[in-house]
C-alpha positions as CSV (number, residue, x, y, z in Angstrom):
1,M,10.6,27.7,8.6
2,A,8.3,24.8,10.9
3,K,11.9,24.1,12.9
4,N,12.1,28.0,13.3
5,Y,8.7,27.6,15.2
6,Q,9.7,24.5,17.0
7,L,7.0,22.5,14.9
8,A,7.0,19.1,13.1
9,A,7.4,20.3,8.9
10,D,4.4,17.7,8.4
11,D,2.4,19.6,11.1
12,L,2.6,22.5,9.5
13,L,2.0,21.4,5.9
14,I,-1.2,19.9,6.9
15,S,-2.2,23.2,8.7
16,L,-1.9,25.0,5.4
17,W,-3.5,22.1,3.6
18,F,-6.4,21.9,5.9
19,D,-6.9,25.5,7.1
20,S,-10.6,26.3,5.8
21,S,-9.6,30.4,6.0
22,L,-7.1,29.8,3.4
23,T,-9.7,28.3,0.6
24,N,-6.8,25.7,-0.5
25,K,-4.4,28.3,-1.4
26,F,-1.5,26.1,-0.6
27,N,-2.6,22.7,-2.4
28,Y,0.7,23.6,-4.7
29,L,2.7,22.4,-1.7
30,S,2.2,18.7,-2.5
31,D,5.4,17.8,0.3
32,V,7.8,18.6,2.3
33,G,10.3,19.3,-0.3
34,S,8.0,21.8,-2.2
35,V,8.7,25.2,-2.7
36,I,6.6,28.1,-0.9
37,K,6.0,31.2,-3.4
38,I,7.5,34.3,-1.9
39,K,4.2,36.0,-1.9
40,D,2.9,33.4,0.6
41,L,5.4,33.6,3.0
42,N,3.8,35.7,5.6
43,L,0.5,33.5,5.3
44,V,2.6,30.5,6.2
45,K,4.6,32.3,9.0
46,N,1.1,33.5,10.2
47,I,-0.2,29.8,10.4
48,A,3.4,28.8,11.9
49,V,2.9,31.3,14.7
50,K,-0.7,29.7,16.2
51,K,1.3,26.5,17.0
52,H,-2.1,24.5,17.0
53,P,-3.0,21.1,15.6
54,P,-4.4,20.7,11.9
55,V,-7.3,22.9,11.6
56,Q,-10.7,20.2,11.8
57,Q,-12.3,20.9,8.4
58,V,-10.8,20.2,5.0
59,Q,-12.5,22.0,1.9
60,K,-10.3,20.0,-0.7
61,I,-7.9,17.2,-1.0
62,S,-6.9,17.1,-4.5
63,K,-7.6,17.5,-7.5
64,Q,-8.7,14.1,-8.4
65,L,-11.5,14.8,-5.3
66,E,-12.9,18.3,-6.5
67,Y,-16.7,17.5,-6.9
68,V,-19.8,18.2,-5.1
69,I,-21.8,15.4,-3.9
70,K,-25.4,16.0,-4.8
71,R,-27.2,12.9,-3.8
72,P,-26.5,10.0,-1.5
73,V,-26.7,7.6,-4.1
74,Y,-23.4,6.1,-5.6
75,N,-22.6,4.1,-8.8
76,F,-19.8,2.3,-8.2
77,N,-20.3,0.4,-11.4
78,S,-19.7,3.5,-13.4
79,F,-16.1,3.4,-13.7
80,G,-13.2,0.7,-13.3
81,K,-13.1,-3.2,-14.1
82,Q,-14.7,-5.8,-12.6
83,V,-13.9,-7.5,-9.7
84,D,-12.8,-10.9,-9.4
85,N,-14.0,-12.8,-6.3
86,K,-10.8,-15.0,-6.2
87,L,-8.5,-11.9,-5.3
88,F,-10.0,-10.3,-2.3
89,L,-7.6,-10.4,0.6
90,N,-8.1,-12.7,3.6
91,T,-7.5,-12.7,7.3
92,N,-4.4,-14.3,7.1
93,E,-2.8,-12.4,4.3
94,V,-3.9,-9.0,6.2
95,L,-2.2,-10.2,9.4
96,A,1.0,-10.7,7.4
97,I,1.0,-7.1,5.8
98,N,0.4,-6.0,9.5
99,D,3.3,-8.4,10.7
100,V,5.7,-7.7,7.7
101,L,5.4,-3.8,8.8
102,T,6.0,-4.7,12.4
103,K,9.2,-6.0,11.6
104,D,10.3,-3.6,9.4
105,F,9.6,-0.6,11.8
106,A,10.9,-2.4,14.6
107,T,14.2,-1.0,14.8
108,S,13.0,2.6,13.6
109,P,12.0,5.8,15.4
110,D,8.2,5.0,14.8
111,P,7.9,1.3,15.9
112,I,4.1,0.1,15.4
113,S,3.6,-0.7,19.3
114,P,1.8,-2.2,21.2
115,V,1.4,-4.9,18.3
116,G,-0.9,-7.4,17.0
117,V,-4.5,-7.6,16.5
118,R,-6.8,-5.3,18.9
119,D,-10.1,-7.0,18.0
120,M,-10.3,-9.9,15.7
121,N,-13.6,-9.0,15.1
122,L,-13.1,-5.8,13.6
123,L,-10.4,-7.2,11.4
124,E,-13.0,-9.6,10.2
125,S,-15.4,-7.3,9.8
126,A,-13.3,-4.8,7.8
127,L,-12.1,-7.9,5.3
128,L,-15.9,-8.3,4.5
129,H,-16.5,-4.9,3.5
130,Q,-14.5,-5.3,0.4
131,K,-16.9,-8.1,-0.8
132,T,-20.1,-6.7,0.6
133,S,-23.2,-8.3,-1.5
134,F,-26.8,-8.7,-1.8
135,D,-28.9,-11.5,-3.8
136,G,-25.4,-12.2,-5.5
137,R,-24.3,-9.0,-6.6
138,Y,-21.4,-7.2,-5.3
139,K,-22.1,-3.5,-3.7
140,Y,-18.4,-2.6,-4.7
141,P,-18.6,-4.4,-8.4
142,T,-15.4,-2.9,-9.7
143,V,-11.6,-3.5,-8.5
144,E,-11.2,0.1,-7.8
145,S,-14.1,0.3,-5.4
146,S,-13.9,-2.8,-3.9
147,A,-9.8,-1.8,-3.3
148,A,-11.5,1.7,-1.5
149,A,-13.9,-0.1,0.4
150,L,-11.0,-2.4,2.1
151,M,-8.7,0.6,2.7
152,Y,-11.3,2.3,4.2
153,A,-12.4,-0.1,6.5
154,L,-9.4,-1.2,7.7
155,S,-8.6,2.4,8.3
156,N,-11.6,3.0,10.3
157,N,-12.2,0.2,12.2
158,H,-9.1,0.3,13.9
159,P,-8.5,-3.5,14.3
160,F,-4.8,-3.2,15.1
161,H,-3.7,-2.0,18.2
162,N,-1.2,0.2,16.1
163,G,0.0,1.0,12.5
164,N,-3.9,0.7,11.4
165,K,-3.2,3.7,8.6
166,R,-0.2,1.9,7.4
167,T,-1.5,-1.4,7.5
168,A,-4.4,-0.3,5.1
169,L,-2.2,1.8,3.0
170,V,-0.1,-1.3,2.1
171,S,-2.8,-3.8,1.8
172,L,-4.8,-1.1,-0.7
173,L,-1.3,-1.5,-2.6
174,V,-0.9,-5.5,-2.6
175,Y,-4.8,-5.8,-3.6
176,L,-4.3,-3.6,-6.7
177,E,-1.2,-5.4,-7.8
178,R,-3.1,-8.4,-8.3
179,Y,-5.0,-7.0,-10.8
180,N,-1.9,-5.5,-12.2
181,V,-2.6,-2.2,-11.3
182,G,-0.4,0.7,-9.7
183,L,-0.7,4.3,-8.8
184,T,0.8,7.3,-10.4
185,C,0.3,10.0,-7.5
186,N,3.5,11.2,-6.0
187,D,4.2,10.5,-2.3
188,G,2.7,13.8,-0.8
189,E,-0.6,13.0,-2.8
190,L,-0.8,9.5,-1.6
191,F,0.1,10.6,2.4
192,K,-2.4,13.1,2.0
193,T,-5.4,11.1,0.8
194,S,-4.4,8.0,3.6
195,L,-4.7,10.7,6.2
196,S,-7.8,12.3,4.9
197,L,-9.4,9.1,4.7
198,A,-8.5,8.1,8.1
199,E,-9.6,11.5,9.6
200,H,-12.8,11.2,7.5
201,K,-12.0,14.1,5.4
202,I,-12.1,12.9,2.5
203,D,-16.1,13.7,1.5
204,T,-15.9,17.5,1.5
205,A,-19.4,17.9,1.6
206,G,-19.1,16.6,5.0
207,S,-22.2,14.1,4.3
208,G,-21.2,11.7,6.9
209,I,-22.0,9.2,4.6
210,H,-19.5,6.5,4.7
211,D,-20.2,5.5,0.7
212,A,-19.3,8.7,0.1
213,E,-15.9,8.4,1.2
214,V,-15.8,5.1,-0.3
215,Y,-17.0,6.4,-3.6
216,L,-14.7,9.3,-3.6
217,L,-11.4,7.2,-2.9
218,S,-12.7,4.8,-5.6
219,K,-12.6,7.4,-8.0
220,W,-9.3,9.2,-6.9
221,I,-7.7,5.7,-7.2
222,Y,-9.4,5.2,-10.9
223,D,-8.0,8.7,-12.0
224,N,-4.6,7.8,-10.3
225,E,-4.2,4.0,-11.4
226,K,-1.3,2.7,-13.9
227,P,-1.1,-0.7,-15.6
228,M,1.7,-2.7,-14.2
229,K,3.9,-5.3,-16.2
230,K,3.7,-8.5,-15.5
231,G,6.8,-10.7,-15.7
232,E,10.0,-11.2,-13.6
233,R,10.4,-8.2,-11.0
234,V,13.5,-6.5,-9.7
235,I,14.0,-8.1,-6.1
236,T,16.4,-8.2,-3.8
237,F,18.7,-11.5,-2.7
238,R,17.0,-11.9,0.4
239,K,13.7,-11.8,-0.9
240,L,14.9,-14.3,-3.4
241,K,16.1,-16.8,-0.8
242,Q,12.7,-16.2,0.8
243,I,10.6,-17.4,-2.0
244,L,12.5,-19.9,-2.9
245,T,12.5,-21.4,0.3
246,D,8.9,-21.5,0.2
247,H,8.8,-23.4,-3.0
248,G,11.1,-26.2,-1.3
249,C,14.6,-24.9,-2.0
250,N,17.6,-24.4,-0.1
251,Y,20.7,-22.4,-0.4
252,D,24.3,-23.8,0.4
253,S,25.8,-20.4,0.8
254,R,29.4,-22.2,1.0
255,R,29.0,-23.3,-2.6
256,G,27.2,-20.2,-3.3
257,R,24.2,-22.3,-4.8
258,F,20.6,-23.1,-4.6
259,E,19.4,-26.7,-4.4
260,R,15.8,-28.1,-5.4
261,K,14.6,-31.7,-5.3
262,I,12.5,-32.4,-8.0
263,P,10.3,-35.6,-8.2
264,K,11.1,-38.3,-11.2
265,K,8.2,-39.9,-13.5
266,L,9.6,-43.5,-12.0
267,G,9.6,-42.2,-8.6
268,G,12.6,-40.8,-6.6
269,Y,14.2,-37.4,-6.9
270,K,16.8,-35.9,-9.0
271,Q,18.6,-32.8,-7.2
272,I,19.1,-29.8,-9.2
273,F,21.3,-27.1,-8.7
274,F,21.9,-23.1,-9.4
275,R,24.7,-21.2,-8.5
276,M,24.5,-17.6,-8.4
277,P,26.7,-15.4,-10.8
278,S,28.3,-14.0,-8.1
279,D,29.5,-15.7,-4.7
280,S,29.6,-12.3,-3.1
281,I,26.2,-11.0,-3.6
282,Q,24.9,-9.1,-0.7
283,P,21.3,-9.4,1.1
284,G,20.3,-6.3,-0.3
285,E,21.5,-6.4,-3.7
286,E,19.0,-6.4,-6.4
287,V,19.2,-9.8,-8.8
288,D,19.1,-9.6,-12.2
289,K,15.9,-10.6,-14.2
290,G,17.5,-12.5,-16.3
291,V,19.1,-14.6,-13.8
292,I,15.7,-15.4,-12.0
293,N,14.2,-16.1,-15.3
294,T,17.0,-18.6,-15.9
295,L,16.4,-19.9,-12.7
296,R,13.1,-20.7,-12.5
297,K,13.3,-22.5,-15.8
298,Q,16.1,-24.9,-14.3
299,F,14.2,-25.2,-10.9
300,Q,10.6,-25.8,-12.9
301,L,9.2,-22.9,-11.4
302,D,8.4,-21.1,-14.6
303,N,5.2,-20.7,-16.8
304,N,5.6,-24.2,-18.9
305,S,5.4,-26.1,-15.3
306,G,2.4,-24.1,-14.0
307,F,4.2,-21.5,-12.1
308,D,3.1,-18.0,-13.9
309,A,4.6,-15.0,-12.4
310,D,2.3,-14.3,-10.2
311,A,2.5,-18.0,-8.6
312,F,6.0,-17.9,-8.1
313,Y,6.2,-14.5,-6.5
314,S,2.7,-15.1,-4.4
315,G,2.4,-14.4,-0.7
316,A,1.1,-10.6,0.6
317,E,3.8,-10.2,2.6
318,Y,6.3,-10.2,-0.4
319,S,4.2,-7.8,-2.3
320,A,4.1,-5.9,1.2
321,G,7.6,-5.8,1.4
322,E,8.1,-4.3,-1.8
323,F,5.4,-1.5,-1.3
324,I,7.3,-0.8,2.2
325,N,10.4,-0.5,0.6
326,K,8.8,2.0,-2.1
327,Y,6.6,4.2,0.4
328,R,8.8,4.2,3.4
329,G,8.7,8.1,3.6
330,V,4.9,7.7,3.5
331,L,4.6,5.3,5.7
332,K,7.0,6.8,8.1
333,R,5.0,10.3,8.0
334,L,1.3,8.5,8.4
335,S,3.2,6.8,11.8
336,H,3.0,10.2,13.3
337,Y,-1.0,10.3,12.9
């Protein structure tokens, strides 16, 4: 239908979501793949005929955000689990996330261009937002509120020339992963929430108070979170090579094996080898968890050697790559706005 009226599907969908005259009639359309009810076809056509950008005012974003702000005081400690001050994202990690996004989208129809940081002070300010404190107490003391503050600041400070919404979303996902927290929402809801935050439309009461937006986003995260399983992860052979290289290993492609030098107790080194089960494994092919588990034990990169799963898979760029692959459709849609 969008094509018939020379519109982008997302533009029409957003118009249906955000048109205040429709009183949230089309909240049931969560994505471009959703089915329009026959009785609503004429309404959709009327909106399409207008051929204008999405209406500015948003009434409600999702069921998780359907409540009225009664007072400008927000108890960020009312839900969620306590934040750990060792797990905040730092400048280098967010720069790495933006760099992974830039490289990943470089050959796509929607590259991040121009690339790089627009204002380092704005980036530093955004990262301080997640750990705002006074008199030894965090303003955002929970994982959910701290994560929301981080995403809000990265999205709205615009520290990068381009790709701020994408960087903010992936940074949120990487940050939550550190607490073994994932999201249950579908791609349509994630896109809608990310876009609403960036356009200051997540606060349906229109208070204009940024804490209201952070509070609503943190509540949305809390309502949509799920625990992530620890342990070995499903990763590609390409990613495994990257991780092992960072841990001092080499890959001999001729022999199809990894190599690592391990210090001996009496001095010197011993060379350890691990041959992959298949010599013809492709870079994008997933590696069996059992193979990774065996490799880590043999190379002394397992729990018994002080490398738990988080330490082995450490590095924001690795987590970022996984989330970029998982939410590629959402990130692509965000690149248009």
